[in-house]
N, C-alpha and C positions, 0 to 999 in steps of 0.2 A: 944273671947274664945280661949284658948290654945288648940292645937291639942293633941289627945290621942295617935296618932301613925304617923310615917313618913315612907315613902318609900324613902330610900337613894340609889342612883345609885351605884353599885359596880364599875362603870367605874372611878368615881372621887369623890364619896361621896356627890355629889350634891343632893339636895332635888328634887324628882320627884313628890311627892304628899304628902299631909298631910291631916288628917281627924280626925273625932271623932267617937268613937265606939257608936253603938246604945245603948240608955238607956233601962232600963227594960220596961218603958212605950212605947217607940218607937218599941221595939221588939214585945210587946203585940199587937200593932196596925198592924204590918206586919203580924203576925199570924192571926189576925182577918180578914184582907183583903183576905188572902189566903183562909181561911175557907169560906168566903162569895162568893169567885169566883169558888169554886169547882164544884158546880152543873152545872153552865152555861158552863164551859169549858168541863166538862165530856160529856154534852149533845150536844156539838158542833160536827157536823159530822166529821168523821175521814178525809175525803177528804179536808175539810176546815182547819182542824188543820195542815195537811201536807202542804197545800198551804202556810199558814202563817209562818210555821217554815222554809220552804224552802226560803221564802222571807227574813227571818232574817239571815240565813246563807249566802245567796247571798249578803246581805248588808254588812256583815262582810268581805266577800271575795272581794267585790268591793273596800273596804277601806284597803286592805291588806298592801299596802306600808306604809301608815301612822301608822297603827297598828304595823307593823313590827318594825318601829322606836321606838315605845313605849315599845315593848317587850325588845328590846336591852337596852334601858335606864333603864328599871326596873330590869332586871336580868342578863344582860351582854352578851347575845348571839351575835356573830358577825352579823352585819347588813346584810351581804350577804346571810344569812340563815333565818333570823327571819320571813320575810314575807311568807316563804314557810310553816310555821305552819298553816297559813290560808288556804293554798291549802289542807293540811291534814284535817283541820276542815271541809272543804266543801266535801271532799271525804267521810269522815265518816258520816257527816250529810246526804248527799244524799243517802248513802248506808242504813242507819238506817231507813230513810223515805221510801225507796223502799221496805224494808223488812216489814214495819209496817202492811200493809193490811193482809198479810198472818199470821204474828206473832200474830196479835190481832183478827183474825177471829175465829168464833165459832168452837168448836171441836164437830164433829158429830160421835157418835158411830154407830155400825151396827144397822139398823132399826129393830124395834120390832112392830108387828102389834098392833094397838090400842094406841100407845104411840108416843109422840114427845119428844125427849130427846136431850139435847145439853149442852155443857159447854161453858160459856161465859168468856171472859177475862175482868175483871172490874178494873178500876183505883183504886189505893190505897188511894189517897186523896192528901196529901201534902208531897212532897219529899224535904228533906234538902240535899243540895249538898255542901260538903266541899272540896275545890280544892287547889292544891299546885301550886308553882311558876315555877317549872322546865320546864314543857310544859303547860303553863297556859290555853291555849285553848284546846289542844288535850286531856288533862286529864279530863277536865270538860265537854266537848261536849259528851263524852261517856255516861254520865248520863243525862245531861240536855235535849238533843233532844229526846231520846226515852221516858224519863219520861213525857215530855210535849205531845209527839205524842200519848202516851197511855191514855191521859186525866187527868194527874195529874197536880197540881200546883207545882211550884218549888221556893224554897228560896235558893239563892246562897250565901254562905259565902266563899269568895276567900281569898287567902293568902294576908297578909299585904305587901308582897314584890311585888305583882302584882295587886294593886287595880284598875288600869286603865282597866284591863281586865274585871272586873265586870261592870265597867261603860260602856264599849263597848257592852257587852251583853245587858245591860239595854236599851241602845240606839237602838240596832238592833231589839229587841222584840217590843219596842215602835213603831219603823218604820214599823214593820210587822203587827201592829194592834191587838196585843194580848189584851184581856180585862184586866181591872185593877185588880191587885191581882194575876193574873195567874203566872207571873214571877216577882220576887222581889230580890233585893240584900240587904245584911246587912254587916256591918263591926262590928266585935265582937272580944273581947279578949277571952282567954281560958275559963274563967268563963261564959261569955256570950254565947260562942259556946255550952257549956254544957247545959245552960238554953234552948237554941234553940232546941237541940236534945232531951232534956227531956220533952219538952212541950207536953201536950196532943194532940195538933193539928198536930204534926208531925207523919206521918205514915211510913216513911222509911228514912234511912240515907245512902247516898252514899259518902264515904270518901276515899280520896287518900292521903297517907302520911306515916309517920313512924310507926313502930311497937308500940312505946309508944303512938302515937296518936290513933292507933286502940284500944289499951287497954282503953284509955280515952273515946272513943265512946261507948265501951261495958259498962263502968261504967255509962255513961250519960243516956243510955237507959235501964239500969237495972230496972226491975219491969214493963216495958212496953212490951207488946207482939207484937213487931214490928221487921222487918228485918233490916239488915245493910249490905251493900256491902262494903268490906274493901280491897282496893288495897294497900298493905303495902310495905315492903322493898324487896330488891333483892340482890343476890350475884351471878349473872347469869354466868354459866360456858359454855365453848366451848371445844369440843374434836376434835382434828385434827388427823385423821388416816393417816397411811403411804401412802395410795393410793389417798389421797386428792390432788387437784390442789393447791399447796402451795402458788403460787403467788396470786391466787384469794383469798385464805383463809387469807393470811397476809393483803392484802389490805382491805378486808371487816371487819376483826377483829380489825384492827387498827381504822377504822371508828367507829365500834361498841363500842370501848373502850374510844375514845377520843372526839367524836362529842358531842357538847353541854358541853364541859369540863367534860365529863363523868357523867353529872348530869341527868341520865336516869334510871328509875326503871328497865328497861330491858337491860341496857347497859352491855357490856362484862366486867366482873371484874376479872375473873380467866380463864386460858387456860391450858388444858392438851393436850400435844402433844406426839404422838408416838416418842420414843427416837431417832429413825432413822431419823426423819425429824425436830427435835426440833431446831437445829442450823439454818437450812435454814429458818424456820418459824420466829425465833427470829430476824434474820437479816432483813427479809422482813418487819416485824412490826416496828422495829427500824427505818428502812429507811422511812416508811410512817410517823411515828411520828416526825422524824427529819425535814420533809418537812413542818410541821405546822408552821404558823406564829402567835406567841403570841403577842397581843398588843391591841390597842384601838379598841373596837368592832364597833365603828362608822366609821372606816376606811374599805373600801371595800376590801383591801388587806389582812385584818386580817382573819385568819381561826380558831383561838383559842382565845376566849375572857376570861375575868376574871370569876372566879366562883361567885356565887350570894352573897357570904359573905366571909370575911377574916377568920371567925371562921371555916367555912366548909373547906377552903383551908388548914388551920393549922391542922385540923383533918387528912387530907390526908398526909401532911408533916410528922406528927407524926407516922402514919402507915409506911411510907417509912423509916423513921429513925430507928424505932424499928426493921423492917425487916432486914435492913442492919446490925444493931447491932447483929442480930441473925444469920448472915451469908449470907444474900441475896446479889446478885450482881446487881448493877444498870447499865443500858446500855445507859443512857442519862445523861446529866449534872444534878447534884443535885441542887434543888431549896432550898435555905436557907433564902429566903426573908420572914421570919415569920411576920405575921400581915398584909400581903398583900393578896388581893383576886386574884391577878394574879399568876397563877401556871402553869408551863410548864408540858408537859407529861412525864411519866416515865414508863419504862419497867423493870421488875425485874425477875431474874432467881435465881436458888438455893433457892427456896421458899418451904415452907411446911405448913401443917395445924396447926402448933403451932403458926403461925403468924396471927395477926389481918388482915393484908392485904389480906389474903386468906380466912378469916372466917367472918369478920365483914364488913358490907356494907361500901364501901369507898365513893361512890357518887362523884367521882372526877377522874381526868385524870391519872390513874395509873392502870396497869394490871400486874399480876404475871403469869409466865409461868412455868409449871412443867412437866417433862417427865414422861411417863407411858409406861409400858411394853406391855399392851394389852387392849382389850375392857373391860375385867372384872375389871382391876384396874381403868380404866377411869370411869366406872359406879360407882364404890365404892367411888371414890373421888368426883365425881360430886354430888352424893347424900349425901355426908358428909357435910351437911349445914342445918342451921335452916330455910333457905329460899327455895322456890321452885316456881319461877315465869316462867322463860324460860330457855331452854338449846339449844345449837346449835351443830350440828354434821357436820363435814366436811369430805366427802368421796364420791367416785364415785359408791359405792355399796349401792343402795337404800334398798335392802333387809336387809343388815347389819344395816343400819340406823334405820329401823323399829324395828328390834330386840332390838337394844340399846335403842331406844326411849321408848319402852314399859316398860323398866326397870327403867327409870328415873322418879324421884319424882318431876315433874314440871307440870305447867298448859299448857305450849306450848313447842313443840319440833320443832326446825327448822332444815332443811337440806340445807347446803350450802348458808345460809343467817342468819341474826341475827338482833336484835334491830328493829323490825317492827311489827306493829299491822294491821292485816287484818280485816276490819270491818265486814266481813261475817263469821268470826270465833270467837268462844267464847274467851274472854280475862279473864283469871282466874288464881289464884295461889293456892298453897297448903302450908302446914306448916305455918311459920310466914310471908309468902307472902300474907296471907289474906284468905278471903272467899267470896263467891258470884261470880257474873259474869256480865260483861258488853259486849256490842257488840253482833252481830249475833241475830238470832231469840230467842236464849236462854236468851239473855240479857233482852228481854221484859218480860220474866217470873218473873224476880226479881221485876219488877215495876208494876205488876198487881196481882190480886188474882183470882183464878178460882171460878166461881159461876155456880152451876149445876141447870138445869131446867128439871123437869120430869113431863110432861103434859099427862094426860090420856084423850083420846078422848071419848066423851059421845055421 
């Protein structure tokens, strides 16, 4: 039988995995097994669910080196960093499992004589998780672990670029002893994914991907009264005030812009700097970018690997070329190797909001830096975007940062850090960065429904 899809490594184009999409009958069988498993898993004591899920995440962590190699082969991240994603997975899994007892506990209002009243948190049923390739474990664990902890069954449809991640999850949950049907994986094309989300058996969709993908989710579930968590695109800004520690800001913003070849939803894609410190900041970021080693990600010396696809790299090349044609200045050697997934970093100045590189998601190793006169101009430019995932402020004035942060249209505001998810805080976006929430106790609210009990004592 010929394969329906292949995962080709961006390293050298070699085949990492090939497989077949689930047929309609196979998908129906997956959905039926999930439906059959709902009652048993929901009735399983929370302590038991937590124990089994911790065993699964521990199993993944125990195999982090082998899994790290698979991540590198599938999407090109340097091998020196890939296994660390499993450290992040364990951190988030442990945090969400620690939060579960309180997050899922009954809510008790003030007592009233003669009545017993409470609000219970009830599992939704079957959750479809659609995950991307850029951080294939970190993006998916945000929904998978809390959904299962809350008593839901999960069907994971992972990116065709990272199919081995789905296989690893399947192995881990089998190792942990989850009942048949509680966690399953499927391989689907776009039409099959729409069929999955639109199926009557699906009670919630957790999607991470592009704005266009989010629109497709909305279309797929139209007519169904179910929720969908959508983590979509980002064009995350940073603002460096004149009182900031410029050396620290430059080092961290360079990492936020170029780590993982810039393929991060909350990576730094545009920077606004007080005009008095812009030159110093640019010099610092260029210095850090110049120290990166672009090359074979299987080499421990490599700090910048290929992007996941040549198409994505060419999109970034085009944004850079268009910006330069519009008057932008490039501070690093220009990459003209069109058609290659290997793309070096780039820092641009003399940029403005007429340029795609400052307005459209790049998802690659490029950042534009623009001078501003004051906080008001920085706020205006930071908010001038269709996206609103995160924003970072670099200053020694915490009070000023709180004032600026309250005016920003984003789901998260960072002070003197960037490109990080704290599992104890809500991860959410506004505008075209999506809707809904993962992580924190609030994340559990998306994966359960409230059920009220009002008992009168006789």
